[in-house]
C-alpha positions in Angstrom: 121.3 88.0 -3.9 119.1 90.7 -4.5 116.5 89.1 -2.4 118.9 88.7 0.7 120.2 92.0 0.4 116.6 93.2 0.8 116.1 91.3 4.3 116.9 93.5 7.4 119.7 92.4 9.8 122.3 91.4 6.8 120.1 88.7 5.6 120.5 86.3 8.6 117.5 84.1 8.4 118.2 82.1 11.9 118.8 84.9 14.2 117.9 84.7 17.9 114.6 85.8 19.0 114.6 88.8 21.2 115.5 88.4 24.8 112.6 88.6 27.4 113.6 90.6 30.4 111.4 88.9 32.5 113.4 85.7 32.7 116.4 87.3 34.9 113.6 88.2 37.5 113.4 86.0 40.4 110.5 83.9 40.6 107.4 85.2 42.8 107.1 83.5 46.2 104.1 81.7 46.7 102.0 82.4 49.8 102.7 80.0 52.6 100.0 77.4 52.7 97.6 78.2 55.4 98.0 76.8 59.0 95.7 74.6 60.7 94.8 76.7 63.9 95.8 75.4 67.0 94.1 75.5 70.2 95.8 77.6 72.9 97.2 75.9 75.9 94.9 75.9 79.0 95.5 78.7 81.3 97.0 77.8 84.6 95.3 78.9 87.8 97.4 82.1 88.9 98.8 81.3 92.2 99.2 84.3 94.5 102.6 85.0 96.1 102.9 83.5 99.3 103.1 86.3 101.9 104.8 85.9 105.2 102.5 84.9 108.2 103.8 87.6 110.4 102.4 90.4 107.9 98.9 88.9 108.1 96.3 90.4 110.6 94.6 87.2 112.1 91.8 89.4 113.5 90.7 90.2 109.7 90.1 86.4 109.2 88.0 85.9 112.2 84.6 86.8 113.4 85.4 87.8 117.1 83.4 90.8 118.5 83.3 91.0 122.1 81.5 94.3 123.2 83.0 96.5 125.9 80.8 97.5 128.8 80.0 101.0 129.0 82.2 101.6 132.2 85.2 99.8 130.7 86.8 96.3 132.0 90.1 95.3 133.6 91.4 91.9 133.1 94.4 91.5 135.6 96.7 88.7 136.1 97.9 87.5 139.6 101.5 89.0 138.8 100.1 92.4 138.5 100.0 92.6 134.7 96.5 93.9 133.5 94.8 94.8 130.2 92.3 98.0 130.5 89.7 98.5 128.3 88.6 102.2 128.8 87.4 105.2 127.0 90.8 105.8 125.7 90.9 102.3 123.8 93.1 99.5 124.9 96.2 100.0 127.5 98.5 98.0 129.4 99.5 98.0 133.1 102.7 96.5 134.0 104.2 96.5 137.8 106.5 99.3 138.3 105.6 101.1 135.0 105.5 104.9 135.1 102.3 105.0 133.0 99.9 102.9 131.3 101.5 101.4 127.9 99.5 101.8 124.7 100.3 101.1 121.0 100.0 104.8 119.9 99.8 107.4 122.2 99.2 110.4 119.8 96.6 108.8 117.4 93.9 107.2 119.7 90.6 108.3 118.8 88.3 110.5 121.0 85.2 108.4 120.5 84.8 105.6 122.9 85.3 102.1 121.5 82.4 99.5 121.2 83.9 96.1 120.8 87.2 94.1 120.5 88.2 92.3 117.1 90.5 89.8 119.1 90.9 88.4 122.2 92.9 90.4 125.2 96.7 89.7 125.5 99.8 91.7 126.2 101.7 92.4 123.3 105.0 92.3 125.5 107.3 89.3 126.1 106.4 87.1 129.3 108.3 88.0 132.6 111.7 86.3 133.1 111.8 83.1 135.0 114.7 82.2 137.2 117.0 79.6 135.5 116.4 76.1 136.8 119.5 74.7 138.8 121.2 72.0 136.9 123.9 71.1 139.1 126.3 73.6 137.2 126.6 77.3 137.3 125.9 79.1 134.1 129.1 80.1 132.2 130.4 83.7 132.7 130.8 86.2 129.6 133.7 87.5 128.4 133.2 90.8 130.1 132.3 89.4 133.6 135.6 86.9 133.2 137.7 90.2 132.4 136.0 92.0 135.3 136.4 88.9 137.8 140.1 89.2 136.9 140.4 92.7 137.4 141.3 93.9 133.9 138.8 96.4 133.5 139.5 99.6 135.3 136.3 101.9 136.4 136.8 105.7 136.8 134.8 108.1 138.4 133.2 110.7 135.9 134.1 114.4 136.2 130.5 115.5 137.0 128.9 112.6 138.6 125.3 112.9 139.2 123.8 113.1 142.6 121.7 109.8 143.0 120.2 108.8 146.5 119.3 104.9 147.1 116.6 103.7 149.1 117.9 104.6 152.7 119.1 107.9 151.8 122.7 107.0 151.0 124.2 108.1 147.9 125.1 105.7 145.1 128.5 106.0 143.5 128.6 105.9 139.7 131.7 104.5 138.0 132.4 104.4 134.0 134.7 102.9 131.7 136.9 105.0 129.4 135.5 105.2 126.0 132.4 106.2 124.2 130.0 104.0 126.2 130.3 102.3 129.7 129.8 98.4 130.3 126.6 97.1 131.6 127.4 96.1 134.9 124.5 94.8 136.3 121.0 96.8 137.1 121.1 100.4 136.9 119.6 102.6 139.8 116.4 104.2 139.5 116.3 108.1 138.6 114.2 109.7 141.3 114.7 113.3 139.7 112.0 114.9 138.2 111.5 116.2 134.5 112.5 119.9 135.7 115.7 118.8 137.3 116.8 116.7 134.3 116.1 119.4 131.9 118.0 121.9 133.9 117.8 125.7 133.2 116.3 126.7 129.9 118.3 127.0 126.8 119.5 130.4 125.6 118.9 131.3 121.8 122.6 130.7 120.9 122.7 127.4 122.8 119.6 126.0 121.2 121.1 127.2 117.7 124.4 125.6 118.2 122.7 122.4 119.0 120.5 122.3 116.0 122.6 123.3 113.3 124.5 120.2 113.1 121.4 118.2 112.9 119.6 120.2 110.2 121.0 118.3 107.2 122.0 114.9 109.4 120.1 111.7 108.1 120.0 110.0 111.8 116.5 110.6 112.6 113.2 109.1 113.8 110.3 108.5 111.2 107.0 109.0 112.5 104.2 107.7 110.5 100.3 107.2 110.2 100.5 105.5 113.5 101.7 108.6 115.5 103.9 108.2 118.4 103.9 104.4 119.0 105.4 102.5 122.1 108.5 101.5 120.9 109.4 104.8 119.6 110.2 105.9 123.2 113.0 103.2 123.3 114.3 104.5 119.8 114.4 108.1 121.3 116.6 107.1 124.4 118.7 105.3 121.9 119.5 108.5 119.9 119.8 110.4 123.3 122.7 108.2 124.2 125.0 109.4 121.5 123.6 112.9 121.0 121.8 115.5 122.9 119.3 116.1 120.1 116.7 113.6 118.4 115.5 114.6 115.0 112.0 113.5 114.7 110.5 113.6 111.0 106.7 113.5 110.9 104.6 112.7 107.6 101.2 111.7 107.2 98.1 111.9 109.3 99.6 112.9 112.6 100.8 116.4 110.8 96.8 117.2 110.8 97.3 118.3 114.6 101.2 118.7 115.2 100.5 120.3 118.5 99.2 116.9 119.8 102.1 115.2 118.4 104.3 117.6 120.4 102.7 117.5 123.5 102.8 113.7 123.6 106.7 113.5 122.7 107.4 115.7 125.7 105.0 114.0 128.1 106.2 110.4 127.4 109.9 111.0 126.7 110.3 113.8 129.2 112.5 115.9 126.7 111.9 119.5 125.5 111.4 120.6 122.0 113.7 123.3 121.1 113.1 123.7 117.4 110.3 122.7 115.2 110.0 123.4 111.1 107.1 122.0 109.3 106.9 118.4 110.0 110.3 118.0 111.5 110.9 118.4 115.4 114.2 118.4 117.5 113.7 116.9 120.9 116.3 118.2 123.6 117.1 115.4 126.1 118.2 118.0 128.9 121.3 119.2 130.7 121.5 116.5 133.3 120.2 113.4 131.3 122.2 110.5 132.4 121.6 107.3 129.9 122.6 104.9 132.6 119.7 105.6 134.9 117.0 106.6 132.1 113.6 104.6 132.1 113.6 101.3 130.6 110.6 100.3 128.7 109.8 96.7 127.4 109.5 96.3 123.7 106.1 95.6 122.2 106.6 92.4 120.0 103.1 92.4 118.1 100.7 95.1 117.0 97.2 94.6 118.7 94.2 95.2 116.7 92.3 98.3 116.9 88.9 98.2 118.6 85.7 98.8 116.7 84.6 102.4 116.8 81.3 104.2 116.0 80.7 104.8 112.4 82.1 108.2 111.0 79.4 108.7 108.3 75.8 108.5 109.4 72.8 108.7 107.2 71.3 111.9 109.1 74.1 113.6 111.0 74.3 116.8 112.6 70.5 117.1 113.3 69.8 117.0 109.5 67.3 114.8 107.8 68.0 112.0 105.5 66.6 113.9 102.8 68.7 117.1 103.5 71.8 115.0 104.2 70.9 113.2 100.6 70.6 116.7 99.0 74.0 118.0 100.2 75.8 114.8 99.1 74.3 115.2 95.7 75.3 119.1 95.7 78.8 118.2 96.9 79.4 116.0 93.8 79.5 119.1 91.5 81.7 121.3 94.1 85.2 121.8 93.4 87.8 120.5 96.0 89.6 123.4 98.0 93.0 121.1 97.7 94.5 117.7 96.6 96.5 115.9 99.4 99.6 113.9 98.4 100.3 110.6 100.1 102.5 110.8 103.1 102.6 114.6 102.8 102.4 117.4 105.7 99.0 118.9 106.3 99.8 121.4 108.8 97.6 124.2 107.4 94.7 121.9 106.4 92.6 122.9 109.7 93.1 126.5 108.6 92.1 126.1 104.8 89.1 124.3 105.9 88.0 127.0 108.2 88.7 129.9 105.7 86.7 127.8 102.9 83.8 127.6 105.4 83.4 131.4 105.4 82.5 131.2 101.6 80.3 128.1 101.4 78.7 125.9 103.9 80.1 122.7 101.9 83.8 122.0 101.6 85.3 119.0 99.6 89.1 117.8 99.9 90.4 115.5 97.1 92.2 112.3 98.3 92.8 110.3 95.2 95.9 108.1 95.6 95.8 107.9 99.4 94.9 104.8 101.7 91.4 104.8 102.8 92.4 104.4 106.3 94.4 107.7 105.9 91.8 110.1 104.6 89.4 108.6 107.0 91.5 109.2 109.9 92.1 112.9 108.5 88.4 113.5 108.4 88.0 112.3 111.9 90.5 114.7 113.2 89.1 117.5 111.2 85.6 116.7 112.7 87.0 117.3 116.1 89.5 120.5 115.1 87.6 122.5 112.8 84.4 121.3 114.0 82.4 120.3 111.0 80.2 117.4 110.2 81.4 114.5 107.8 78.9 113.7 105.1 80.7 111.2 102.6 84.0 109.6 101.7 82.7 108.6 98.3 85.1 108.6 95.3 88.2 109.4 97.7 86.7 112.6 98.7 86.0 114.3 101.9 82.7 116.1 102.0 82.0 118.2 104.9 79.2 120.6 106.2 80.0 123.4 108.7 76.8 122.5 110.9 74.3 124.6 112.3 76.2 125.8 115.1 79.0 127.4 112.8 80.2 130.7 114.0 82.2 133.0 111.5 85.6 134.2 112.9 85.2 137.5 111.6 82.9 140.2 113.6 80.2 140.7 111.0 79.7 137.5 109.0 78.7 137.6 105.5 75.0 137.5 104.7 73.8 133.7 103.8 71.8 133.3 100.3 68.7 132.8 101.8 68.6 136.1 103.9 69.5 138.1 100.6 66.5 140.0 98.9 66.3 139.8 94.8 68.0 143.0 94.5 71.0 142.3 96.6 71.9 139.4 94.4 72.7 141.7 91.6 69.3 142.7 89.8 69.6 146.3 91.4 71.1 148.9 89.0 73.3 150.5 91.5 76.6 148.7 91.2 78.9 151.7 91.5 79.6 151.3 95.3 82.4 148.7 96.1 80.2 147.1 98.8 77.5 146.2 96.2 80.2 144.8 94.1 81.7 142.8 96.7 78.2 141.5 97.9 77.3 140.4 94.1 80.5 138.5 93.9 79.9 136.7 97.1 76.3 135.7 96.1 77.6 134.4 92.5 80.1 132.3 94.4 77.7 130.9 96.9 75.0 130.2 94.2 77.4 128.4 91.8 78.6 126.2 94.7 74.9 125.4 95.6 73.5 124.5 92.0 
C-alpha cells in the first residue's frame, strides 16, 4: 500500500496514454497525379467575314490602265449621252441637262488626270423605253382612277407663278389642298433666271428669322470627304420642298477650303447662302422658288473610280536636288508638328496656321495620326495649292512641307534668315540691352533649333 500511494495519479497502473492532438486534424491532401500533356487541337484557318459585293471596288482587283490623251476625249453614244475625259476629270453629258454632271463638284483635283482605272460608263440608269403593246392597256393607279372620276378637286394658288409655254402662252398651275400636290404628269420647265427666283435680297431681320428655327434642328445634309456630290443636288431640293432653308453640315477634307464649297453650292443648286458658322452652312432657296418646276436631276447609281493623277511626293520637288530634299526630310523627323488634326474635324484655320508657321521656319509638319491615308493626302494637295508650298513626305502619318524658293513674307520687312546673320547677330554680341537685339536673338535660336 505504501508503494501504491507513492505512485502518481492515485496508483492507476493502467491509465490511458496521452491524447495526440494530430489525430483530430484532417488528413493532408495528396497532390494530384501529373496529367499527361495533350496536344492542342489544330487551329482552323480563319475565314474572313463575307462582304457585300456592292461595297467592293471592282477596279481595285483589275489591272485596267487606259491613258488619257493630252487633249482629252469624248465617248458619245447615238442617243446623245456622252462621257467626257478632260482636264477636270471624268464628266457626263446627258441630252437636255443644264450642265455636265460629275461625281464630285468641289473635290475634283486641279491636276490633269493621266489614265483611267476602269472602262468608261454612264453611272445613271438607262433611258426609259416605251412599254411594248401587249393587247391590253396598263392598269391605272389609284390616283389616276380618282382623277378620272372627278374626286380630286384642284384649286388655283393665291400667288401663282407666271410661267410661259413654248409659244408664249401662259401655263396655268393648279394644286391640291394639303401639304403637297399630286404629281399629275410632267411639270413645265422653269425658264426664269437665278436672280428672278431669288428675288430681292433678304434683310437682316428676315435672314435671322429664317435661320433661328434651324440652329438646333436635326434635319440637315451631311457633306463628307467627297464634298458636294451629284446626288446631293436632288437631296437639297428635297429639303427645299418642305422648308425654305437647307442646313448643310460640312466635315473633313472639304472644310480646308470652305469658300470653294460655298461657291459650288450656290452655282449648282441656284440658292443663296445667308448664314455660315464654322462648318455649318444655311442655304436659302429664294423668294419665288417653286418646287413643281424645279430642275430634275437623274440619280447616280454607281460611284465611278477616280482616275490616275500625278504623284504628290517627288524625289526632287520644287527645284531641289535629291540630296537637298533628303536632308530636309531628315531634319523634318526632329521637327515638332504645329497641330494635330482630328478625324472628320473642321480645318478652316489650317491654311492660315501653315502660313504663319512659315514666317518662323521654312519647314512645317502637321500630325495626322488616326486619319485615313486618302484624307491627309487630299489635305496636303489642297495646302500645296492654297498656301502655296512644296510637299516633301507623308511618312508616319505626318505632312511635311517646305515653303519653296518663291516664298514671300506677308509682312513688309521679313525676318532675316540664318544664312544672312552674322556671328554677332546670333547672340554672341555683348549688347543685348535693346529689345530688337533680344527679339533677333530669340528668332535665331528658334530657327537654329528647328534646323538641327
